[in-house]
Every structure is written in C-alpha cells, then in structure tokens.
Rosetta silent file (secondary structure, phi, psi, omega in degrees, C-alpha in Angstrom):
SEQUENCE: MIDTVEPQPRAGMPPARFEPLAREIYALKKQLNAVILAHNYQVPEIQDIADFTGDSLGLAQQAAKTDADVIVFCGVHFMAETAKILNPNKIVVLPDKDAGCSLEESCPADKLAALQATNPNFWTIAYINCSAAVKALCDVIVTSGNAEKIVNAAPKDRDLLFVPDENLGQWVMEQTGRPMTLWKGNCYAHVEFRRDQILKLRQHFPAAKVVVHPESLREVRDLADAVCSTEKMITYCKNDPAKQFVIVTESGIIHRMQKECPGKEFLCAPSFDAFKLPTDGCRCSECKFMKMNTLEKVRDCMKNLAPRVELPAEIIRRARLPIERMLEISARPLANAG
SCORE:     score description
SCORE:     0.000 S_00000001
   1 L     0.000  128.162 -178.222  121.297  -32.830  -35.103 S_00000001
   2 L   -79.221  134.335 -173.790  118.797  -29.950  -35.031 S_00000001
   3 L   -84.927   52.739  173.899  115.510  -30.850  -33.376 S_00000001
   4 L  -167.204  169.714  172.147  113.305  -29.539  -36.169 S_00000001
   5 L   -95.865  116.721 -179.525  112.944  -29.753  -39.910 S_00000001
   6 L   -66.612  150.696  178.369  114.701  -26.762  -41.391 S_00000001
   7 L   -61.183  143.324 -178.741  112.792  -24.824  -44.034 S_00000001
   8 E  -105.664  155.928  177.034  113.461  -26.083  -47.525 S_00000001
   9 E   -57.246  132.861 -177.024  113.864  -24.072  -50.729 S_00000001
  10 L  -123.244   -7.198 -167.465  110.389  -23.335  -52.088 S_00000001
  11 L   -54.710  131.496  178.365  110.925  -20.735  -54.808 S_00000001
  12 L  -167.064  168.159 -176.634  108.683  -21.308  -57.813 S_00000001
  13 L   -81.416  125.117  176.344  106.346  -19.407  -60.081 S_00000001
  14 L   -72.878 -179.291 -178.990  102.935  -18.657  -58.555 S_00000001
  15 L   -52.213  159.974 -169.188   99.732  -18.715  -60.648 S_00000001
  16 H   -54.378  -36.033 -176.676   99.723  -16.842  -63.956 S_00000001
  17 H   -65.365  -17.982  179.694   98.077  -13.685  -62.606 S_00000001
  18 H  -101.046   -1.630 -173.252  101.098  -13.173  -60.347 S_00000001
  19 H   -59.065  -45.615  179.483  103.794  -13.967  -62.925 S_00000001
  20 H   -58.173  -43.393  177.889  104.717  -10.341  -63.818 S_00000001
  21 H   -63.890  -43.074 -179.388  105.144   -9.471  -60.131 S_00000001
  22 H   -61.392  -40.083  179.784  107.089  -12.642  -59.468 S_00000001
  23 H   -66.392  -38.625  174.825  109.476  -11.882  -62.335 S_00000001
  24 H   -60.308  -44.221 -178.292  110.049   -8.374  -60.958 S_00000001
  25 H   -64.669  -41.750  178.557  110.782   -9.840  -57.538 S_00000001
  26 H   -62.475  -40.667  178.941  113.241  -12.380  -58.938 S_00000001
  27 H   -64.787  -43.738  178.255  115.086   -9.616  -60.806 S_00000001
  28 H   -64.056  -38.139  179.719  115.250   -7.453  -57.676 S_00000001
  29 H   -60.843  -43.585  179.109  116.454  -10.407  -55.624 S_00000001
  30 H   -66.281  -42.737 -178.724  119.368  -10.945  -57.979 S_00000001
  31 H   -62.718  -39.200 -174.482  120.160   -7.225  -58.117 S_00000001
  32 H   -91.834   -7.464 -167.153  120.135   -6.829  -54.322 S_00000001
  33 L    51.352   58.467 -175.371  121.663  -10.195  -53.396 S_00000001
  34 E  -105.488  156.522  170.642  118.527  -10.722  -51.311 S_00000001
  35 E  -121.780  138.649  179.924  116.970  -13.742  -49.651 S_00000001
  36 E  -108.832  116.591  178.826  113.207  -14.042  -49.205 S_00000001
  37 E  -107.828  133.277 -178.090  112.079  -15.815  -46.042 S_00000001
  38 E  -131.309  135.826  174.895  108.398  -16.658  -45.594 S_00000001
  39 E   -76.541  155.616 -179.948  106.478  -18.051  -42.655 S_00000001
  40 L   -59.674  -16.893 -178.126  104.145  -21.009  -43.182 S_00000001
  41 L   -93.359    0.426  179.938  101.151  -18.701  -42.583 S_00000001
  42 L   -70.466  160.724  179.898  101.869  -16.365  -45.496 S_00000001
  43 L   -62.713  152.291 -173.744   99.543  -16.226  -48.516 S_00000001
  44 H   -53.653  -42.224 -175.790  100.264  -18.930  -51.139 S_00000001
  45 H   -66.723  -28.184  174.640  101.768  -16.622  -53.758 S_00000001
  46 H   -73.706  -43.434  176.048  104.351  -15.349  -51.255 S_00000001
  47 H   -56.250  -37.202 -175.433  105.245  -18.893  -50.217 S_00000001
  48 H   -70.248  -25.282  179.908  105.699  -19.740  -53.894 S_00000001
  49 H  -101.261   -3.675 -177.851  108.322  -17.035  -54.524 S_00000001
  50 L   -72.919  149.246  172.867  110.165  -17.419  -51.211 S_00000001
  51 L   -73.255  -36.501  179.399  113.638  -18.939  -51.050 S_00000001
  52 E  -141.453  135.928  175.029  112.709  -20.621  -47.775 S_00000001
  53 E  -124.365  134.170 -177.831  109.361  -21.256  -46.118 S_00000001
  54 E  -174.011 -169.045  177.794  109.167  -22.575  -42.578 S_00000001
  55 L   -88.840 -179.328 -174.107  108.334  -22.062  -38.915 S_00000001
  56 H   -61.387  -39.368 -179.741  109.890  -19.493  -36.588 S_00000001
  57 H   -66.751  -49.588 -179.357  112.781  -21.739  -35.561 S_00000001
  58 H   -60.560  -39.367  179.978  113.696  -22.759  -39.089 S_00000001
  59 H   -71.118  -34.947  174.338  113.533  -19.180  -40.344 S_00000001
  60 H   -63.526  -39.399  177.282  115.692  -17.968  -37.445 S_00000001
  61 H   -63.846  -41.285  177.334  118.231  -20.639  -38.389 S_00000001
  62 H   -64.441  -43.516  179.607  118.166  -19.476  -41.992 S_00000001
  63 H   -62.439  -34.818 -178.195  118.573  -15.842  -40.950 S_00000001
  64 H   -67.807  -27.177 -173.653  121.541  -16.787  -38.761 S_00000001
  65 H  -113.856    3.329 -175.995  123.474  -18.356  -41.629 S_00000001
  66 L   -69.295  146.491  173.127  122.476  -16.344  -44.697 S_00000001
  67 L  -105.906   12.055  176.954  125.139  -14.655  -46.826 S_00000001
  68 L   -69.568  155.282  175.442  122.579  -12.366  -48.474 S_00000001
  69 L   -86.379  -26.962 -177.889  122.975   -8.597  -48.189 S_00000001
  70 E  -128.419  130.999  175.920  119.224   -8.016  -47.877 S_00000001
  71 E  -109.020  118.337  175.626  116.718  -10.129  -45.925 S_00000001
  72 E   -98.974  107.939 -173.474  113.116   -9.806  -47.070 S_00000001
  73 E  -102.078  108.827  179.965  111.113  -11.212  -44.168 S_00000001
  74 E   -95.714   89.992 -177.717  107.581  -12.191  -45.112 S_00000001
  75 L  -168.164 -138.811  177.700  106.020  -12.690  -41.724 S_00000001
  76 L  -116.885  173.992 -165.679  105.253  -10.395  -38.814 S_00000001
  77 H   -59.441  -43.670 -176.636  107.303   -7.723  -37.093 S_00000001
  78 H   -63.337  -30.099  178.707  108.884   -9.761  -34.294 S_00000001
  79 H   -68.494  -43.096  177.982  110.199  -12.264  -36.861 S_00000001
  80 H   -66.024  -36.176  175.356  111.885   -9.545  -38.890 S_00000001
  81 H   -60.551  -41.683  178.839  113.345   -8.142  -35.656 S_00000001
  82 H   -60.320  -41.842  177.432  114.841  -11.563  -34.919 S_00000001
  83 H   -62.313  -39.177  179.510  116.497  -11.568  -38.342 S_00000001
  84 H   -68.207  -39.997  178.353  117.905   -8.087  -37.667 S_00000001
  85 H   -59.083  -39.735 -179.163  119.225   -9.139  -34.244 S_00000001
  86 H   -81.117  -14.222 -177.972  121.094  -11.998  -35.898 S_00000001
  87 L  -138.766   65.770 -172.877  122.269   -9.786  -38.789 S_00000001
  88 L   -62.762  -22.455 -178.074  122.847   -6.264  -37.428 S_00000001
  89 L   -97.958    4.159  177.665  124.895   -5.203  -40.461 S_00000001
  90 L  -102.669  158.957  174.070  122.407   -6.422  -43.068 S_00000001
  91 E   -84.648  126.087  176.623  119.327   -4.672  -44.413 S_00000001
  92 E  -119.050  124.538  179.461  116.131   -6.333  -43.175 S_00000001
  93 E  -121.310  149.077 -179.886  112.843   -5.288  -44.731 S_00000001
  94 L  -122.456  126.497 -175.061  109.263   -6.232  -43.869 S_00000001
  95 L   -54.833  -40.156  178.227  106.608   -5.900  -46.592 S_00000001
  96 L  -128.617  116.492 -175.225  104.062   -4.288  -44.227 S_00000001
  97 L   -65.150  -18.977 -177.489  105.368   -2.419  -41.184 S_00000001
  98 L   -93.480    6.204  178.098  102.035   -2.864  -39.407 S_00000001
  99 L   -74.477   96.748 -173.485  102.117   -6.680  -39.507 S_00000001
 100 L  -106.103 -149.273 -176.528  102.136   -7.228  -35.757 S_00000001
 101 L  -163.614  130.732 -179.939  101.178   -9.986  -33.302 S_00000001
 102 H   -64.630  -31.295  177.154   98.679  -10.171  -30.441 S_00000001
 103 H   -66.752  -45.346  178.159  101.212  -12.123  -28.371 S_00000001
 104 H   -58.375  -44.159 -177.525  103.875   -9.455  -28.836 S_00000001
 105 H   -67.650  -25.377 -175.855  101.409   -6.741  -27.852 S_00000001
 106 H   -75.417  -10.976 -172.825  100.334   -8.653  -24.721 S_00000001
 107 L  -131.765   80.420  176.586  103.771   -8.445  -23.115 S_00000001
 108 L   -68.116  143.994 -175.664  105.271   -4.924  -22.872 S_00000001
 109 H   -59.894  -39.011 -177.615  108.915   -4.890  -21.801 S_00000001
 110 H   -66.580  -35.949  178.669  108.322   -2.555  -18.836 S_00000001
 111 H   -72.254  -34.940  175.215  105.631   -4.815  -17.361 S_00000001
 112 H   -64.027  -45.694  179.774  107.838   -7.873  -17.800 S_00000001
 113 H   -59.524  -37.192  179.249  110.716   -6.100  -16.040 S_00000001
 114 H   -65.758  -40.787  177.656  108.397   -5.217  -13.169 S_00000001
 115 H   -66.730  -42.889  179.288  107.355   -8.860  -12.754 S_00000001
 116 H   -59.006  -34.264 -178.492  110.959  -10.063  -12.935 S_00000001
 117 L   -66.485  -17.836 -179.623  111.866   -7.659  -10.129 S_00000001
 118 L   -79.212  -12.875 -178.322  109.518   -9.519   -7.784 S_00000001
 119 L  -149.204   99.945 -179.519  111.662  -12.683   -7.911 S_00000001
 120 L   -62.695  -14.265 -178.668  115.448  -12.515   -8.392 S_00000001
 121 L   -91.754    2.341  177.500  115.462  -16.282   -8.967 S_00000001
 122 E   -62.564  136.762  167.736  113.344  -16.089  -12.132 S_00000001
 123 E  -115.781  111.764 -166.432  114.923  -17.645  -15.236 S_00000001
 124 E   -93.187  124.054  178.286  112.909  -16.109  -18.057 S_00000001
 125 E  -110.750  120.856 -178.003  111.949  -18.152  -21.107 S_00000001
 126 E  -113.375  126.837  168.004  110.353  -16.162  -23.906 S_00000001
 127 E   -60.528  142.408 -173.776  108.405  -17.559  -26.813 S_00000001
 128 L   -59.635  -18.825  178.970  109.859  -16.004  -29.954 S_00000001
 129 L   -76.179   64.595  179.009  106.532  -14.181  -30.497 S_00000001
 130 L  -153.107  165.726 -176.578  107.674  -11.134  -28.537 S_00000001
 131 L   -72.201  163.639  175.739  109.433   -7.840  -29.156 S_00000001
 132 H   -61.061  -36.192  179.556  113.186   -7.346  -29.305 S_00000001
 133 H   -64.492  -36.005  176.013  112.950   -5.332  -26.081 S_00000001
 134 H   -71.509  -43.231  177.417  111.370   -8.330  -24.319 S_00000001
 135 H   -55.472  -37.982 -178.108  113.937  -10.718  -25.771 S_00000001
 136 L   -64.935  -17.729  179.725  116.634   -8.470  -24.334 S_00000001
 137 L   -94.134   -2.226 -167.565  115.239   -9.136  -20.826 S_00000001
 138 L  -106.827  164.676  179.106  115.187  -12.914  -21.175 S_00000001
 139 L   -91.030  -33.116  179.116  117.525  -15.838  -20.577 S_00000001
 140 E  -155.647  151.834  175.904  116.501  -17.952  -23.550 S_00000001
 141 E  -105.208  149.394  174.047  114.093  -17.841  -26.483 S_00000001
 142 E  -133.039  161.315  166.554  111.938  -20.773  -27.587 S_00000001
 143 L  -119.020  173.075  177.658  109.666  -21.633  -30.486 S_00000001
 144 L   -65.356  -22.753 -179.932  106.810  -24.111  -30.470 S_00000001
 145 L   -78.082  -23.099 -176.620  109.177  -26.510  -32.235 S_00000001
 146 L  -127.574    5.324 -173.138  111.866  -26.539  -29.536 S_00000001
 147 H   -59.785  -42.741 -179.011  110.163  -25.291  -26.345 S_00000001
 148 H   -61.475  -45.373 -179.042  109.970  -28.719  -24.711 S_00000001
 149 H   -63.148  -42.039 -176.022  113.652  -29.422  -25.351 S_00000001
 150 H   -73.413  -37.511  176.285  114.788  -26.032  -24.075 S_00000001
 151 H   -64.632  -38.642  175.532  112.654  -26.133  -20.926 S_00000001
 152 H   -61.643  -28.217 -179.148  114.116  -29.557  -20.154 S_00000001
 153 L   -88.815   -3.656 -177.269  117.563  -27.952  -20.465 S_00000001
 154 L   -68.790  150.681 -179.653  116.723  -25.025  -18.142 S_00000001
 155 L   -55.211  134.412 -175.589  118.608  -24.759  -14.823 S_00000001
 156 L   -74.547  -19.373 -175.882  116.988  -26.980  -12.205 S_00000001
 157 L   -97.730   10.338 -178.324  117.601  -24.516   -9.378 S_00000001
 158 L  -111.704  153.140  174.402  115.794  -21.562  -10.975 S_00000001
 159 E   -86.189  118.763 -173.529  112.135  -20.527  -10.934 S_00000001
 160 E   -84.872  130.279  174.320  110.987  -20.602  -14.544 S_00000001
 161 E  -114.626  122.974 -176.425  108.978  -17.688  -15.932 S_00000001
 162 E  -114.233  124.394 -179.830  107.423  -18.342  -19.344 S_00000001
 163 E  -132.731  158.938  -13.469  106.200  -15.451  -21.519 S_00000001
 164 L  -100.733    0.947 -172.795  104.027  -14.457  -23.310 S_00000001
 165 E   -96.646  108.225 -177.879  101.835  -17.427  -24.422 S_00000001
 166 H   -70.769  -27.371  179.803  100.137  -19.146  -21.479 S_00000001
 167 H   -71.694  -45.874  174.378   98.674  -21.907  -23.686 S_00000001
 168 H   -61.539  -42.907  179.382  102.043  -22.922  -25.104 S_00000001
 169 H   -61.000  -41.662  178.339  103.518  -22.615  -21.608 S_00000001
 170 H   -62.952  -42.319  178.799  100.822  -24.843  -20.152 S_00000001
 171 H   -63.050  -41.626  179.585  101.442  -27.468  -22.849 S_00000001
 172 H   -64.306  -39.308  176.351  105.192  -27.380  -22.197 S_00000001
 173 H   -61.236  -39.855  178.498  104.574  -27.906  -18.466 S_00000001
 174 H   -62.871  -37.651 -177.066  102.440  -30.946  -19.322 S_00000001
 175 H   -77.484  -34.625 -171.405  105.238  -32.385  -21.475 S_00000001
 176 H  -102.648  -23.912 -173.040  108.171  -31.649  -19.175 S_00000001
 177 L    75.830    6.288  178.914  106.726  -31.687  -15.650 S_00000001
 178 L   -86.994  121.613  176.093  108.600  -28.437  -14.966 S_00000001
 179 L   -69.049  142.695  178.852  106.501  -25.906  -13.025 S_00000001
 180 E  -143.733  147.703  167.114  106.526  -22.419  -14.525 S_00000001
 181 E   -81.443  128.753 -174.252  104.957  -19.049  -13.849 S_00000001
 182 E  -108.626  131.777  171.412  102.957  -18.225  -16.972 S_00000001
 183 L   -70.701  144.273 -177.089  102.368  -14.795  -18.472 S_00000001
 184 L   -89.428   74.091  176.310   98.688  -14.234  -19.342 S_00000001
 185 E  -130.791  161.024  177.016   98.962  -13.807  -23.108 S_00000001
 186 L  -155.929  163.714  173.142   97.569  -15.651  -26.115 S_00000001
 187 L   -85.659  119.564 -174.113   97.368  -15.726  -29.899 S_00000001
 188 L   -60.733  -30.917 -178.365   93.982  -14.276  -30.776 S_00000001
 189 L   -74.192  -40.900 -176.210   93.662  -16.578  -33.810 S_00000001
 190 H   -73.547  -29.250 -179.821   94.454  -19.830  -32.003 S_00000001
 191 H   -79.628   -1.700  172.465   92.093  -19.247  -29.079 S_00000001
 192 H   -71.755  -24.933 -179.596   89.199  -19.029  -31.563 S_00000001
 193 L   -71.765  137.823 -177.446   89.309  -22.823  -31.884 S_00000001
 194 L  -130.754  154.949 -177.359   86.889  -24.567  -29.526 S_00000001
 195 H   -56.309  -45.284 -176.486   86.304  -28.112  -28.330 S_00000001
 196 H   -60.824  -37.590  179.254   82.762  -28.311  -29.747 S_00000001
 197 H   -63.551  -43.663 -178.104   83.972  -27.392  -33.235 S_00000001
 198 H   -68.961  -38.512  178.064   86.621  -30.095  -33.219 S_00000001
 199 H   -62.152  -39.309  177.569   84.187  -32.700  -31.879 S_00000001
 200 H   -64.175  -41.708  177.861   81.777  -31.911  -34.723 S_00000001
 201 H   -64.688  -40.755  177.899   84.565  -32.311  -37.249 S_00000001
 202 H   -61.632  -40.146 -179.849   85.605  -35.612  -35.660 S_00000001
 203 H   -65.745  -40.406 -176.383   82.008  -36.830  -35.875 S_00000001
 204 H   -80.374  -28.354 -178.816   81.673  -35.872  -39.536 S_00000001
 205 L  -127.149   69.985 -171.649   85.166  -37.038  -40.553 S_00000001
 206 L   -63.526  -22.892 -179.430   85.880  -40.002  -38.223 S_00000001
 207 L   -85.037   -8.826 -175.246   88.911  -41.202  -40.208 S_00000001
 208 L   -77.139  141.590  170.763   90.663  -37.819  -40.024 S_00000001
 209 E   -86.943  140.012  179.945   93.624  -37.219  -37.723 S_00000001
 210 E  -101.017  120.387 -176.811   93.440  -34.014  -35.678 S_00000001
 211 E  -118.107  120.805 -167.653   96.690  -32.021  -35.647 S_00000001
 212 E  -122.536  139.004  173.824   96.789  -29.068  -33.238 S_00000001
 213 L   -80.448  140.575 -175.734   99.185  -26.187  -32.653 S_00000001
 214 L   -69.655   -6.497  172.291  100.171  -25.815  -28.961 S_00000001
 215 L   -74.781   -7.146  179.665   99.050  -22.166  -28.894 S_00000001
 216 L   -76.026  163.417  178.472   95.502  -23.566  -28.859 S_00000001
 217 L   -64.926  153.875 -179.643   93.409  -23.940  -25.714 S_00000001
 218 H   -59.602  -36.529 -179.562   93.861  -27.066  -23.609 S_00000001
 219 H   -60.128  -27.161  177.365   90.270  -28.169  -24.371 S_00000001
 220 H   -86.841  -42.882  179.416   91.328  -28.363  -28.036 S_00000001
 221 H   -59.117  -34.504 -177.781   94.784  -29.849  -27.450 S_00000001
 222 L   -65.718  -16.786  179.728   93.174  -32.671  -25.457 S_00000001
 223 L   -95.022   -0.174 -170.579   91.348  -33.810  -28.618 S_00000001
 224 L   -81.774  147.178  165.391   94.468  -33.949  -30.772 S_00000001
 225 L   -81.448  -27.425  177.086   96.177  -36.946  -32.318 S_00000001
 226 E  -150.092  136.633  173.244   99.297  -34.767  -32.471 S_00000001
 227 E  -115.765  120.428 -174.528  100.243  -31.415  -30.920 S_00000001
 228 L  -164.299  166.360  176.646  103.169  -29.793  -32.702 S_00000001
 229 L   -65.292  168.060 -178.245  104.702  -26.764  -34.392 S_00000001
 230 H   -60.777  -40.503 -179.399  103.776  -25.928  -37.971 S_00000001
 231 H   -65.691  -41.758  179.425  106.923  -27.553  -39.365 S_00000001
 232 H   -72.088  -25.008  171.916  106.351  -30.722  -37.385 S_00000001
 233 H   -59.173  -44.783 -178.762  102.705  -30.717  -38.502 S_00000001
 234 H   -63.937  -44.579  178.134  103.913  -31.065  -42.079 S_00000001
 235 H   -61.063  -43.211  179.870  106.282  -33.885  -41.145 S_00000001
 236 H   -60.001  -46.362 -177.743  103.501  -35.657  -39.212 S_00000001
 237 H   -67.966  -32.862  175.644  101.091  -35.466  -42.147 S_00000001
 238 H   -64.358  -43.432 -170.015  103.749  -36.716  -44.564 S_00000001
 239 H   -88.240  -23.625 -177.654  104.607  -39.724  -42.412 S_00000001
 240 L   -78.894  138.664 -177.509  101.194  -40.724  -41.064 S_00000001
 241 L   -71.347  -11.899  179.355   99.274  -43.209  -43.245 S_00000001
 242 L   -58.866  152.228 -179.786   95.989  -41.325  -42.788 S_00000001
 243 L  -105.855   -5.874 -176.064   94.580  -39.648  -45.888 S_00000001
 244 E  -138.612  136.109 -175.796   92.556  -36.935  -44.136 S_00000001
 245 E  -137.786  137.599  168.606   93.620  -34.413  -41.496 S_00000001
 246 E   -95.051  119.494 -174.717   91.922  -31.690  -39.479 S_00000001
 247 E  -104.956  115.567 -174.939   94.505  -28.900  -39.145 S_00000001
 248 E  -105.834   78.009  173.822   94.050  -26.701  -36.086 S_00000001
 249 L  -166.137 -174.640 -179.739   96.223  -23.701  -36.794 S_00000001
 250 L   -58.955  136.843 -168.190   96.349  -20.707  -39.137 S_00000001
 251 L   -69.306  -14.296 -179.667   95.022  -21.715  -42.560 S_00000001
 252 L   -58.652  -26.557 -177.258   98.047  -20.486  -44.522 S_00000001
 253 H   -68.625  -20.531 -176.931   99.835  -23.744  -43.794 S_00000001
 254 H   -60.967  -35.068 -179.626   97.339  -25.700  -45.908 S_00000001
 255 H   -57.989  -47.948 -179.256   98.992  -24.462  -49.126 S_00000001
 256 H   -70.167  -37.569  178.182  102.303  -26.036  -48.249 S_00000001
 257 H   -60.623  -42.109 -179.793  100.675  -29.199  -46.926 S_00000001
 258 H   -65.311  -34.734  178.913   98.821  -29.701  -50.206 S_00000001
 259 H   -72.243  -37.282 -172.042  102.063  -29.268  -52.162 S_00000001
 260 H   -97.419  -10.483  179.490  104.128  -31.585  -49.986 S_00000001
 261 L  -127.621   64.412 -178.415  101.530  -34.238  -49.164 S_00000001
 262 L   -60.635  145.277  179.236   99.875  -35.073  -52.493 S_00000001
 263 L    85.642    0.631  178.328   96.903  -37.372  -52.311 S_00000001
 264 L  -115.154  153.262 -177.071   95.925  -36.231  -48.805 S_00000001
 265 E  -111.532  137.150 -177.557   93.031  -33.995  -47.765 S_00000001
 266 E  -121.917  124.710  179.783   93.314  -31.171  -45.252 S_00000001
 267 E  -107.431  123.853 -173.266   90.332  -29.708  -43.389 S_00000001
 268 E   -93.860  106.729  176.737   90.982  -26.354  -41.799 S_00000001
 269 L   -67.067  147.803    0.469   89.336  -26.005  -38.394 S_00000001
 270 L   -94.290   46.153 -173.283   86.982  -24.421  -37.421 S_00000001
 271 L   -71.714   84.254 -175.071   85.711  -24.586  -40.976 S_00000001
 272 L  -151.876  118.896 -176.530   82.340  -26.100  -40.296 S_00000001
 273 L  -105.195 -175.162 -174.608   78.981  -24.607  -41.195 S_00000001
 274 L   -64.867  -20.129 -179.267   75.372  -25.368  -40.280 S_00000001
 275 L   -94.270   10.721  178.902   75.115  -27.909  -43.111 S_00000001
 276 L    58.489   41.516  176.197   78.036  -29.934  -41.771 S_00000001
 277 L  -120.103  141.756  178.621   80.168  -29.154  -44.791 S_00000001
 278 L   -68.631  126.261  176.478   83.800  -28.006  -44.600 S_00000001
 279 L  -138.432  179.343  170.353   84.075  -24.330  -45.441 S_00000001
 280 L  -129.157   31.813 -171.891   86.321  -21.469  -44.462 S_00000001
 281 L   -66.101  -32.092 -175.802   83.542  -18.940  -44.232 S_00000001
 282 L   -78.114  -19.644 -179.841   84.138  -17.742  -40.688 S_00000001
 283 L    61.036   14.110  178.661   87.823  -16.950  -41.387 S_00000001
 284 L   -60.095  -23.815 -175.267   88.580  -17.729  -37.739 S_00000001
 285 L   -87.712   10.575  177.817   91.569  -19.700  -38.982 S_00000001
 286 L  -109.387  139.573  171.835   93.284  -16.668  -40.510 S_00000001
 287 L   -92.187  118.758 -177.026   95.708  -14.319  -38.772 S_00000001
 288 L   -62.867  -28.142 -179.147   94.912  -10.801  -39.941 S_00000001
 289 L   -73.776  -44.777  179.140   98.527   -9.763  -39.337 S_00000001
 290 H   -61.385  -31.864 -175.773  100.071  -12.568  -41.399 S_00000001
 291 H   -86.734    3.121  176.618   97.709  -11.748  -44.251 S_00000001
 292 H   -72.825  -27.028  178.693   98.737   -8.073  -44.380 S_00000001
 293 L   -76.614  138.007  177.154  101.720   -8.958  -46.569 S_00000001
 294 L  -132.062  166.697  178.990  101.020   -9.189  -50.303 S_00000001
 295 H   -63.652  -35.476  177.340  103.136   -9.877  -53.371 S_00000001
 296 H   -63.394  -40.728  179.471  102.866   -6.215  -54.343 S_00000001
 297 H   -69.325  -32.583  174.713  104.217   -5.175  -50.942 S_00000001
 298 H   -61.969  -48.599  178.532  107.079   -7.662  -51.279 S_00000001
 299 H   -58.466  -46.268 -175.564  108.017   -6.075  -54.617 S_00000001
 300 H   -67.396  -39.419 -179.091  107.701   -2.540  -53.254 S_00000001
 301 H   -67.642  -28.117  176.236  109.760   -3.157  -50.102 S_00000001
 302 H   -76.258  -38.323  178.077  112.545   -4.543  -52.302 S_00000001
 303 H   -65.023  -39.776 -174.088  112.388   -1.611  -54.721 S_00000001
 304 H   -98.674   -8.667 -171.884  112.447    0.946  -51.903 S_00000001
 305 L    49.128   44.747  179.850  114.419   -1.038  -49.313 S_00000001
 306 L  -161.994  151.452    0.865  111.710    0.025  -46.902 S_00000001
 307 L   -71.889  134.104  178.523  110.114   -0.362  -44.456 S_00000001
 308 E   -92.348  150.847  173.130  113.367   -1.338  -42.762 S_00000001
 309 L   -96.059  118.702  179.173  113.673   -2.954  -39.375 S_00000001
 310 L  -125.797  141.342 -178.612  116.077   -0.946  -37.215 S_00000001
 311 L  -138.066  148.936  175.496  116.945   -1.581  -33.572 S_00000001
 312 L   -61.372  144.807 -176.979  119.191    0.128  -30.990 S_00000001
 313 H   -58.047  -38.276 -178.614  122.639   -1.464  -30.759 S_00000001
 314 H   -68.509  -38.213  176.130  122.213   -2.259  -27.055 S_00000001
 315 H   -63.969  -42.769  177.824  118.902   -4.054  -27.640 S_00000001
 316 H   -59.704  -45.383 -177.791  120.534   -6.075  -30.422 S_00000001
 317 H   -61.484  -46.650 -176.233  123.446   -7.001  -28.167 S_00000001
 318 H   -74.604  -36.953 -178.466  121.255   -8.120  -25.278 S_00000001
 319 H   -74.375  -25.396 -178.811  118.569   -9.818  -27.360 S_00000001
 320 H   -66.283  -34.260 -175.554  121.099  -11.773  -29.394 S_00000001
 321 H   -60.193  -51.234  179.562  122.323  -13.728  -26.350 S_00000001
 322 H   -69.010  -27.440  176.122  119.062  -15.608  -25.597 S_00000001
 323 H   -69.223  -44.380  178.493  118.466  -16.244  -29.317 S_00000001
 324 H   -64.761  -35.074  175.922  121.945  -17.723  -29.717 S_00000001
 325 H   -63.187  -40.962  176.233  121.341  -19.817  -26.589 S_00000001
 326 H   -59.997  -48.073 -178.252  118.170  -21.150  -28.234 S_00000001
 327 H   -63.266  -37.068 -179.559  119.995  -22.020  -31.445 S_00000001
 328 H   -68.485  -45.539  179.859  122.795  -23.725  -29.511 S_00000001
 329 H   -66.225  -38.069  179.045  120.428  -25.848  -27.382 S_00000001
 330 H   -60.817  -31.267 -177.254  118.326  -26.690  -30.443 S_00000001
 331 L   -83.705   -8.325 -179.210  121.417  -28.063  -32.163 S_00000001
 332 L   -72.130  145.699  170.003  122.360  -30.387  -29.300 S_00000001
 333 L   -58.336  148.185 -176.492  121.696  -34.106  -29.691 S_00000001
 334 H   -57.158  -35.020 -177.060  118.594  -35.062  -27.739 S_00000001
 335 H   -64.030  -23.533 -178.167  120.600  -37.200  -25.308 S_00000001
 336 H  -102.717    6.796 -172.624  122.485  -34.093  -24.167 S_00000001
 337 L   -65.467  -28.491 -177.596  119.496  -31.772  -24.011 S_00000001
 338 L   -93.506    0.000    0.000  119.179  -31.934  -20.236 S_00000001
C-alpha cells in the first residue's frame, strides 16, 4: 500500500474563456499520445485540463508508470527533470523553462559534494525539490508526503544529511527522533507565513482548523491542527468534520480543495488585512515560479515540443537510483517501513 493518495484524473473543461485553448490542447494530446501532469499549485485552468493533479510524490509515481510518448509537466523545473529521469526515452516538456525553485537554487551540486566530503559516513536524503545533479549525489529522495517514513527506514548506523529544506528536515526530526545535519535552504513562499498572522486568523475564525505545510517555519507549524503534504491536506479536509480551514501553503491548492470538498470554506493564509477580513491582497501565498505556467504556454509547448527537458545519460543513471529507492520504500506496508 502506497503511503500517499495518488493523484486522480482531473481533466475537465475550464471556464468558457479558456475553452478554445483547452480544445486545442485536447487535440494535441491525442495527436501526440501525451499525458498532462499538474502540481497542486498550478493555476486553476491548468489543473482543469490536466490528466492528473497531485503532489510531488504522486506525480513522480504517475511519471514512473505512464505509457504516454510525451509528458507535459505543469510544475517547476526539478519536477520535469524527475519525470525525465524516470522516462529517459520519452519527450518531457515544461511550459515555461524558467519555472524554477528557491530550494533547488539554494543547493548547488558542487557545494553539496564538498560538504559530503567532510564526512564519509553521511547518508544523504534529498527533498525532491532539488536539481537532477543533486539527486545524483544522494542516497534517497523524499517528498513532504513520505519523508517521515523514509527517514525511519534510513540505516541506523549512518549520519543523516538532509537537503535542501531545513524546515522540512526539522519537522521530520521532530516526528522521527532521528538526528540529521540540515542544509540551510528554504522555500521563499512558505517562510513568508508568520505566527502572528496565523494567531490573528485563529482569533477571527475560532472554528477553523489550521492545516500547515511542513516547509513552513516551526513557529507556524506549532499552531497547526495538522502538518502534512498538499495531497494529505486534501484528504484531511475531506475527512475532518470542520467546515472551515485555514490553509498554510501555496494558494493554488485552494482550487482543488473547493472542487473536492464541497460545502467547506478555505481561508488562504496569510490573507488577512487591516480590517480583519480574509483577502489575498499580499499574494504572499503564491509561488511566482508555479504561476509562470499558463494555458497558452501549455498549448505552445505541445505544438513545438519545446522547451524540452534534457539531461546527461550519467546524471540520469545516478539520479534514478535514489528516486527508485524512494518509490520502493513508499510502496512498503507501514509495518515494514523500518
């Protein structure tokens, strides 16, 4: 049993103003034998035309088993690289080649290699938000959805090095009790959330449950009713009897939550103005990289089969091993995880 909820088929027609583009994309998908994968943080109209929408783990699982000839990855660059690593003989395209990630940028492969050289006993665990070159240096990859399980399964006689997100790493240490050396990196969007903002929201909406992504600061995680990956956030909100939720992660996920949890209200932190009304005026809850992809760029990358994600064969070979180790551990029954 896989320790996450796999992304489910989401394809549907977006609002009327996008219908002509959506019809073009559907025609191209059939012509190319393509699959469209979208992260939960993508704009609503992209989520609506995607074959699968999910978190990093679920999308990696989909990429590993697809029989499509072309993978259209609507996310950021490291995600499309992961799809290419798992499918070296398929065409992988990314709508905007400049859709990057602050976590990926915080951990250059040469600096990681230099740190690893200081301790031959390091067993390196990399959050999936890193480059293919960094993955190639690591022992196993994790996502926020499976990090706790995989750290529990790590060799007991090794010194664990966790890169590049120190906030996720700190949370995993709290859950597992395993000491780890943490790389000093963070997601610029998630560290915008602050304790005072969440406390104000709690005061104004006392019945709301607070659901926090583990990339957030500890001061924010400590206020949460649940700390979990984006996919598990959706499951939590579906199953919890509460009718109102404060969602502490990138605001793109609200679209899917509203579709899958009818009758419930979602407040996107830190959406709180001077009049104590929920707004999204500060845009702190948006990732500028995730929002670089548009429906027009999806259409164009399919028409041109570009920009393509290409990687050296040796990087693919080395990076595939820790990704496959992640997928294998994720698929183990919980009783055998350690």
